[in-house]
C-alpha positions as CSV (number, residue, x, y, z in Angstrom):
1,M,53.1,-104.3,-12.7
2,M,51.1,-105.2,-16.1
3,N,53.1,-102.5,-19.3
4,L,50.7,-100.2,-20.5
5,K,51.5,-102.2,-23.9
6,D,49.5,-105.3,-22.8
7,I,46.8,-102.8,-20.9
8,S,46.4,-101.0,-24.2
9,K,45.7,-104.7,-25.9
10,K,43.5,-106.1,-23.5
11,I,41.4,-102.9,-24.1
12,M,41.2,-103.2,-27.1
13,K,40.1,-106.6,-27.2
14,G,36.8,-105.4,-24.2
15,D,38.8,-106.6,-20.9
16,F,38.9,-103.4,-18.3
17,S,39.9,-105.2,-15.3
18,S,43.3,-104.4,-15.7
19,L,42.4,-101.0,-15.4
20,L,40.6,-101.5,-11.9
21,G,44.4,-100.9,-10.4
22,F,45.2,-97.8,-11.3
23,G,45.2,-95.3,-8.2
24,G,45.7,-98.4,-6.8
25,S,48.7,-101.1,-7.6
26,N,49.5,-98.5,-10.2
27,K,50.3,-95.0,-9.1
28,K,53.6,-94.9,-10.9
29,V,51.5,-94.3,-13.6
30,H,50.3,-90.5,-15.1
31,P,47.1,-90.0,-16.2
32,T,48.2,-89.1,-19.2
33,E,49.3,-92.3,-19.7
34,V,46.4,-93.8,-19.8
35,A,44.6,-90.9,-21.2
36,K,46.9,-91.5,-24.4
37,M,45.1,-95.6,-24.0
38,L,42.0,-94.3,-24.0
39,G,42.6,-91.9,-26.9
40,A,43.8,-94.4,-29.0
41,V,40.8,-97.0,-29.4
42,P,37.0,-96.7,-30.8
43,T,35.4,-94.4,-29.1
44,E,32.6,-96.1,-27.5
45,T,35.6,-98.5,-25.9
46,A,37.4,-95.7,-24.5
47,L,34.0,-95.1,-22.9
48,Q,33.3,-98.0,-21.1
49,A,36.6,-98.4,-20.4
50,F,36.6,-95.2,-18.4
51,E,33.6,-96.2,-16.6
52,S,36.1,-99.2,-15.1
53,L,38.2,-96.7,-14.0
54,P,38.3,-96.1,-10.4
55,A,36.0,-93.1,-8.9
56,T,38.9,-91.3,-7.9
57,T,41.4,-91.6,-11.0
58,Q,38.6,-91.2,-13.3
59,S,38.8,-87.1,-12.6
60,K,42.2,-87.0,-13.0
61,V,42.6,-89.1,-16.5
62,F,39.4,-87.2,-17.2
63,A,41.3,-83.4,-17.3
64,Y,43.5,-85.2,-19.8
65,L,41.7,-86.1,-22.5
66,D,40.0,-84.6,-25.7
67,T,37.6,-82.4,-25.4
68,L,34.9,-84.8,-28.0
69,L,36.4,-87.3,-25.8
70,Q,35.0,-85.4,-22.5
71,K,31.8,-84.4,-23.5
72,K,31.0,-87.9,-25.1
73,I,31.8,-89.0,-21.4
74,I,29.6,-86.6,-19.6
75,K,27.1,-87.5,-21.4
76,K,27.0,-91.0,-21.0
77,L,27.4,-91.6,-17.2
78,T,24.7,-90.6,-14.9
79,K,24.6,-87.1,-13.4
80,S,25.7,-88.3,-10.2
81,R,28.9,-89.2,-11.5
82,A,29.6,-86.6,-14.1
83,A,29.0,-83.9,-11.5
84,F,32.0,-85.4,-9.2
85,I,34.4,-85.3,-12.0
86,L,33.5,-81.8,-13.0
87,N,33.5,-80.7,-9.4
88,E,36.8,-82.0,-8.8
89,L,38.5,-80.8,-12.0
90,S,41.0,-78.3,-10.9
91,S,39.6,-74.9,-11.9
92,D,41.3,-74.3,-15.3
93,D,40.8,-77.5,-16.6
94,R,37.2,-77.3,-15.7
95,I,36.7,-73.6,-17.2
96,A,38.9,-75.4,-20.3
97,F,36.3,-77.7,-20.8
98,Y,33.4,-75.4,-20.1
99,S,34.9,-73.0,-22.5
100,S,34.0,-76.2,-25.2
101,L,30.7,-75.7,-25.0
102,K,28.3,-74.1,-26.8
103,G,24.3,-73.2,-26.0
104,V,22.3,-75.1,-24.9
105,E,25.1,-78.3,-24.6
106,R,26.7,-75.4,-21.6
107,S,23.4,-74.7,-20.0
108,A,23.4,-78.0,-19.3
109,F,26.4,-79.0,-18.0
110,L,26.6,-76.1,-15.6
111,E,23.3,-77.6,-13.9
112,L,26.4,-80.2,-12.5
113,L,28.2,-78.0,-10.6
114,H,28.1,-76.5,-7.0
115,D,27.0,-73.1,-6.5
116,K,30.7,-72.1,-5.7
117,N,32.9,-73.6,-8.8
118,K,29.1,-72.7,-11.2
119,D,29.1,-68.5,-10.3
120,A,33.4,-69.2,-10.9
121,V,32.4,-70.2,-14.1
122,H,30.4,-68.1,-15.1
123,D,32.4,-65.0,-14.0
124,I,35.3,-66.2,-16.0
125,L,32.6,-67.8,-19.1
126,G,32.1,-63.9,-18.8
127,Y,35.5,-62.8,-20.6
128,P,36.3,-63.0,-24.2
129,D,37.7,-66.6,-25.5
130,N,41.0,-65.3,-26.7
131,S,41.7,-63.7,-22.8
132,V,44.5,-65.1,-19.9
133,A,40.5,-65.4,-17.8
134,R,40.0,-68.7,-19.9
135,L,43.2,-70.0,-18.8
136,I,43.5,-69.6,-14.7
137,N,43.2,-71.4,-11.6
138,T,42.1,-70.1,-9.0
139,E,43.4,-72.7,-6.4
140,F,46.3,-70.2,-5.1
141,A,48.0,-69.8,-1.7
142,T,48.0,-66.4,-0.1
143,I,49.7,-65.0,2.6
144,S,50.3,-61.7,4.5
145,T,53.1,-59.4,5.0
146,E,53.2,-59.9,9.2
147,L,53.2,-63.3,9.6
148,T,56.8,-65.0,10.0
149,I,58.3,-67.8,8.0
150,A,57.7,-70.5,10.5
151,E,53.8,-69.3,11.1
152,A,53.7,-68.7,7.4
153,N,54.4,-72.3,6.7
154,E,51.7,-73.2,9.2
155,H,49.4,-71.2,7.8
156,L,49.8,-73.2,4.5
157,R,49.8,-76.4,6.0
158,K,46.3,-75.2,7.5
159,N,44.9,-73.5,4.6
160,H,46.2,-74.9,0.9
161,K,46.2,-78.1,-0.9
162,D,48.7,-79.5,-2.6
163,T,48.7,-77.6,-6.4
164,E,50.7,-77.6,-9.5
165,A,50.3,-73.7,-8.5
166,A,51.2,-73.9,-5.4
167,N,55.7,-73.3,-6.1
168,V,54.4,-70.2,-5.7
169,I,53.3,-68.1,-2.7
170,Y,52.0,-64.6,-3.1
171,V,51.4,-61.9,-0.7
172,V,47.9,-60.0,-0.1
173,D,46.8,-57.1,1.5
174,K,44.1,-57.2,3.8
175,E,41.9,-56.3,0.2
176,G,43.7,-59.3,-1.8
177,K,45.3,-56.8,-4.0
178,L,48.7,-58.7,-4.5
179,I,51.9,-57.1,-3.1
180,D,54.6,-59.6,-4.5
181,D,55.0,-63.1,-4.7
182,I,57.4,-65.3,-2.8
183,P,58.7,-68.4,-4.4
184,V,58.7,-71.8,-2.6
185,R,62.5,-72.3,-2.0
186,R,63.1,-68.8,-0.8
187,F,61.0,-70.3,1.8
188,I,62.8,-73.3,2.6
189,L,66.2,-71.6,2.9
190,N,65.6,-68.3,5.3
191,D,65.2,-68.7,8.9
192,P,61.9,-69.4,10.0
193,D,62.1,-66.4,12.6
194,K,62.0,-64.0,10.2
195,K,59.2,-61.8,9.0
196,V,57.6,-62.6,5.6
197,A,58.0,-58.7,5.0
198,D,61.8,-59.4,5.1
199,I,62.2,-61.8,2.0
200,L,60.5,-59.8,-0.5
201,D,62.5,-58.7,-3.9
202,G,59.4,-56.1,-4.7
203,F,59.9,-57.6,-8.3
204,C,56.4,-58.9,-9.2
205,V,55.3,-59.8,-12.7
206,T,52.0,-59.5,-13.5
207,L,49.3,-61.1,-15.8
208,H,45.8,-59.3,-16.0
209,M,42.4,-60.9,-17.1
210,T,41.6,-58.9,-20.5
211,D,45.5,-59.6,-22.1
212,S,45.2,-62.0,-24.4
213,K,47.1,-65.4,-24.5
214,E,49.8,-64.4,-27.2
215,D,50.4,-61.8,-24.1
216,A,51.0,-64.7,-21.5
217,V,53.1,-67.1,-23.8
218,A,54.9,-63.6,-24.5
219,K,55.8,-63.2,-20.4
220,F,57.1,-66.4,-19.8
221,K,58.9,-66.6,-22.7
222,E,60.3,-62.9,-21.8
223,Y,60.5,-64.3,-18.0
224,D,61.2,-68.0,-17.6
225,R,58.9,-68.2,-14.8
226,V,56.4,-71.8,-14.3
227,V,53.6,-69.5,-12.8
228,L,52.4,-65.7,-13.0
229,P,49.2,-63.6,-10.7
230,V,46.6,-62.7,-12.8
231,T,45.0,-59.6,-11.6
232,N,41.8,-57.1,-11.9
233,A,41.9,-53.7,-12.9
234,E,42.0,-53.0,-9.5
235,N,45.2,-55.6,-8.7
236,I,43.4,-58.1,-6.4
237,L,44.7,-61.2,-7.1
238,L,42.3,-63.5,-9.0
239,G,44.0,-66.7,-10.0
240,V,47.4,-68.2,-11.0
241,L,48.4,-69.0,-14.7
242,T,51.0,-72.0,-15.2
243,V,53.3,-72.6,-17.9
244,D,51.9,-76.0,-19.1
245,D,48.5,-73.9,-19.7
246,V,50.2,-71.5,-22.0
247,L,52.2,-74.4,-24.1
248,D,48.9,-75.8,-24.2
249,A,47.2,-72.3,-25.5
250,A,50.4,-71.7,-27.9
251,E,50.1,-75.1,-29.6
252,Q,46.0,-74.8,-30.4
253,R,47.2,-71.1,-31.9
254,D,50.3,-72.4,-33.7
255,T,48.1,-75.3,-35.1
256,K,45.4,-73.3,-35.7
257,E,47.6,-70.7,-37.5
258,I,49.0,-73.5,-39.5
259,Q,45.7,-75.2,-40.6
260,N,44.9,-71.1,-41.8
261,F,48.1,-71.0,-43.6
262,G,47.5,-74.1,-45.6
263,G,44.0,-72.4,-47.1
264,V,42.0,-74.7,-44.3
265,E,39.5,-73.8,-41.5
266,G,40.5,-74.0,-38.6
267,L,39.9,-77.8,-36.7
268,D,37.3,-77.8,-34.0
269,Y,39.5,-81.3,-33.1
270,P,41.9,-83.3,-33.7
271,Y,42.1,-84.7,-37.2
272,V,41.5,-88.5,-35.9
273,K,38.6,-86.9,-34.3
274,T,37.5,-85.4,-37.0
275,S,34.2,-86.8,-38.6
276,F,34.6,-87.4,-42.3
277,F,31.8,-84.7,-43.8
278,S,33.7,-82.4,-41.2
279,L,36.3,-82.2,-42.2
280,I,35.4,-81.7,-46.3
281,K,33.5,-78.5,-44.9
282,K,36.5,-76.9,-43.3
283,R,38.6,-77.8,-46.6
284,A,35.8,-76.9,-49.5
285,T,35.0,-73.4,-48.1
286,W,38.6,-72.4,-48.9
287,L,38.9,-74.3,-52.0
288,I,36.3,-72.9,-53.6
289,V,37.8,-69.7,-52.8
290,L,40.6,-70.4,-54.2
291,F,39.1,-72.1,-57.1
292,V,37.1,-68.7,-58.3
293,G,40.2,-66.7,-57.8
294,E,41.9,-69.2,-60.5
295,M,39.2,-68.8,-62.6
296,L,40.5,-65.2,-63.2
297,T,43.8,-66.7,-64.3
298,A,41.4,-67.9,-67.4
299,T,40.1,-64.5,-67.7
300,A,43.6,-63.0,-67.5
301,M,45.1,-65.6,-70.6
302,G,41.7,-65.2,-72.3
303,Y,42.0,-61.2,-72.2
304,F,45.9,-61.9,-73.5
305,D,45.1,-64.4,-76.5
306,A,45.2,-61.9,-79.4
307,E,49.1,-62.4,-78.4
308,I,49.4,-65.5,-77.3
309,S,47.5,-66.8,-81.2
310,K,50.6,-64.6,-82.5
311,A,53.3,-65.8,-80.2
312,V,52.9,-68.7,-79.0
313,V,56.0,-69.6,-77.2
314,L,55.0,-67.0,-75.0
315,A,52.5,-69.5,-73.5
316,L,55.2,-72.0,-72.9
317,F,57.1,-69.6,-70.2
318,V,53.6,-69.2,-68.6
319,P,53.7,-71.8,-65.7
320,L,57.3,-70.4,-64.8
321,I,56.2,-67.4,-64.2
322,I,53.4,-67.5,-62.5
323,S,54.9,-70.2,-60.4
324,S,57.6,-68.1,-59.5
325,G,55.6,-64.8,-58.3
326,G,53.4,-67.6,-55.9
327,N,56.7,-68.9,-54.7
328,S,58.2,-66.1,-54.0
329,G,54.7,-64.3,-52.1
330,S,54.4,-67.4,-49.8
331,Q,57.7,-67.3,-48.4
332,A,57.6,-63.7,-48.1
333,A,54.0,-64.2,-45.6
334,T,55.3,-67.1,-44.0
335,L,58.0,-65.0,-42.6
336,I,56.0,-62.0,-41.6
337,I,53.4,-64.0,-40.0
338,R,56.0,-65.7,-37.9
339,A,57.8,-62.6,-37.0
340,M,54.6,-61.1,-35.8
341,A,53.1,-64.3,-34.0
342,L,57.0,-63.6,-31.6
343,K,56.5,-60.0,-31.6
344,E,59.4,-59.2,-33.6
345,L,57.2,-57.2,-35.9
346,T,53.8,-54.8,-35.5
347,I,51.9,-53.1,-37.8
348,K,54.0,-49.7,-37.2
349,D,57.0,-51.5,-39.1
350,W,55.1,-52.1,-42.4
351,W,57.4,-48.5,-43.8
352,F,60.4,-51.1,-42.9
353,V,59.8,-54.2,-44.4
354,M,57.7,-52.7,-47.2
355,R,61.1,-50.9,-48.4
356,R,63.0,-54.5,-47.2
357,E,60.5,-56.6,-48.9
358,I,60.9,-54.0,-52.3
359,L,64.7,-55.0,-52.7
360,S,64.4,-58.3,-51.5
361,G,62.1,-59.3,-54.5
362,L,64.6,-57.2,-57.0
363,T,67.6,-58.8,-56.0
364,L,65.6,-62.5,-55.9
365,G,63.7,-61.3,-59.2
366,F,66.9,-60.2,-60.9
367,I,68.7,-64.3,-59.8
368,L,65.3,-65.5,-61.6
369,G,65.7,-63.8,-64.3
370,T,69.0,-63.9,-64.8
371,I,69.1,-67.9,-64.5
372,G,65.4,-67.6,-67.1
373,F,67.8,-65.8,-69.9
374,V,70.4,-67.5,-69.6
375,R,68.5,-70.9,-70.4
376,I,67.0,-69.9,-73.3
377,A,70.5,-68.5,-74.7
378,V,71.9,-71.9,-74.0
379,W,68.8,-74.1,-75.1
380,Q,69.2,-72.0,-78.0
381,S,73.1,-72.1,-79.0
382,L,73.3,-75.6,-78.3
383,H,69.8,-76.5,-81.0
384,L,67.9,-77.7,-77.7
385,Y,65.2,-75.6,-78.7
386,N,64.7,-72.8,-81.7
387,Y,62.5,-69.9,-79.8
388,G,63.4,-68.2,-83.3
389,R,65.0,-65.0,-84.8
390,Y,63.8,-62.7,-82.1
391,W,65.1,-65.1,-79.1
392,F,67.0,-62.7,-77.1
393,L,64.3,-60.2,-77.2
394,L,62.2,-63.5,-75.8
395,A,64.9,-63.7,-72.6
396,L,64.8,-60.1,-72.3
397,T,60.9,-60.4,-71.5
398,I,61.4,-63.3,-69.8
399,F,64.1,-61.8,-67.5
400,F,62.2,-58.2,-66.6
401,S,58.9,-60.5,-66.2
402,L,60.5,-62.7,-63.2
403,I,62.1,-59.0,-61.6
404,G,58.6,-57.8,-61.6
405,I,56.4,-60.2,-60.6
406,V,58.4,-61.7,-58.1
407,M,59.1,-58.1,-56.3
408,W,55.4,-58.0,-56.3
409,G,54.8,-61.9,-55.0
410,T,57.3,-60.9,-51.9
411,L,55.5,-57.4,-51.6
412,S,51.7,-58.7,-51.7
413,G,53.2,-61.6,-49.7
414,S,54.2,-58.8,-46.7
415,M,52.2,-56.4,-47.1
416,I,48.9,-58.8,-47.0
417,P,49.1,-60.0,-43.3
418,I,49.8,-56.6,-41.9
419,V,46.6,-55.2,-43.5
420,L,44.6,-58.5,-42.3
421,K,46.1,-57.1,-38.4
422,K,45.6,-53.5,-39.0
423,C,41.9,-54.8,-39.4
424,K,41.8,-56.8,-36.7
425,L,41.9,-60.0,-38.9
426,D,44.0,-63.2,-38.4
427,P,46.5,-62.4,-40.5
428,A,47.4,-66.4,-40.8
429,T,44.2,-66.4,-43.9
430,S,46.7,-65.0,-45.3
431,S,47.3,-68.4,-46.4
432,A,49.6,-69.4,-49.0
433,P,47.2,-70.4,-51.1
434,L,45.6,-67.2,-51.4
435,V,48.7,-65.2,-51.7
436,A,49.5,-67.2,-54.3
437,T,46.5,-67.1,-56.5
438,L,46.5,-63.5,-56.5
439,V,50.0,-63.3,-57.6
440,D,48.9,-65.9,-60.4
441,V,46.4,-63.9,-61.7
442,T,48.6,-60.2,-61.2
443,G,52.0,-62.1,-62.7
444,L,50.0,-62.9,-66.0
445,V,49.4,-59.1,-66.3
446,I,53.0,-57.8,-65.3
447,Y,53.9,-60.7,-68.0
448,F,51.5,-60.2,-71.0
449,T,52.3,-56.5,-70.9
450,F,56.4,-57.1,-70.9
451,A,55.5,-58.9,-74.0
452,A,54.1,-56.4,-75.8
453,I,56.4,-53.5,-74.6
454,I,59.4,-55.5,-75.6
455,L,58.1,-57.8,-78.3
456,K,56.0,-55.0,-80.0
457,G,56.8,-54.9,-84.1
458,T,58.7,-58.2,-84.4
459,I,56.7,-61.5,-83.2
460,L,54.0,-59.8,-81.9
461,K,52.7,-57.6,-84.8
């Protein structure tokens, strides 16, 4: 069998004949490997290569492609072929695709679905974007308590398909309300003549349709499950959520938060698939906001131009001062945002965080301030630089300024995410550049205020 690298090379050259074997002699190749190959070649080549795949393989590979390529494929295929692929998708993959569409595009693609699938998609899309409902798989297996294990096995064989969600069987009553869940291993390891009711353990972890994706991640982590049932307010089983979909959701969330924290709007598509102008738009917005914020730094320095003109030596330490405050603020924001994402902290813990960060800021500021003081003293004593007759007071100014600025930086960096969370905004938007910009401006005010107090009557007459 030809290896994947050789197949990729042939695809790049426009030779798609090797793809005809997928689903036949190349059954050992997982659809995700084919999807990787298609994602690595130019879009037009990927479209042609996809059309060369056997019809039964296309829907399997389609689920692993990125959203942008999926849209282009559906638009290029004939209506009948596109309809076949979309209806053959597992329910969770189908929902993921339609969730990525907007307005007219979504309406047009919905017309390709069978009535049953169309109604199901309509119902799910009525739930919030961040809800568990957007990830559920509606292809799950159910049985009743009255059956024996042997009868249950026969029922499952006749009425359910082999899907990723079939690792756990769900026990429901006549109204469809969830009673319990049973791992498949329990069917295998128990006597076939036993009743289903005899092997229930009475413990069933569930998710609700309106739970957030973050809640789902937390429950999977807490209970070490690979699949969880999803119910509505009446405890009726509506679907299941598998760990692979949760991992995808967690990756998307973390990617967006990292991008936001770096001062970039979340990208709609992977970096390599994002158009140049879209990338500029995503980056320019935050850069403009931060640039306007940094203009306040120039305003603050202009306010203290008299002090700077009298003691030019103060300007030497401006980069040191503002960078220390920005760095400490970015550190604090990173720690608090991550702790909130992992549910280690909530907005109710604000007082605990404030006390801890004030003490941390004082300690870190003292350490940096001491280093700054020693640096001036050593340079002065070794005649590496002459800070003048009032060098000691200048060193004290740097010492106390760093304590104040670092403490303010840690306090700002830790409190801003909590305030945003309280206002129902994404804490990740309190990006490192945003915190740094805020602390830069206020740091200059703190620095020159200490200078005006300590150096009054000496350098600053």
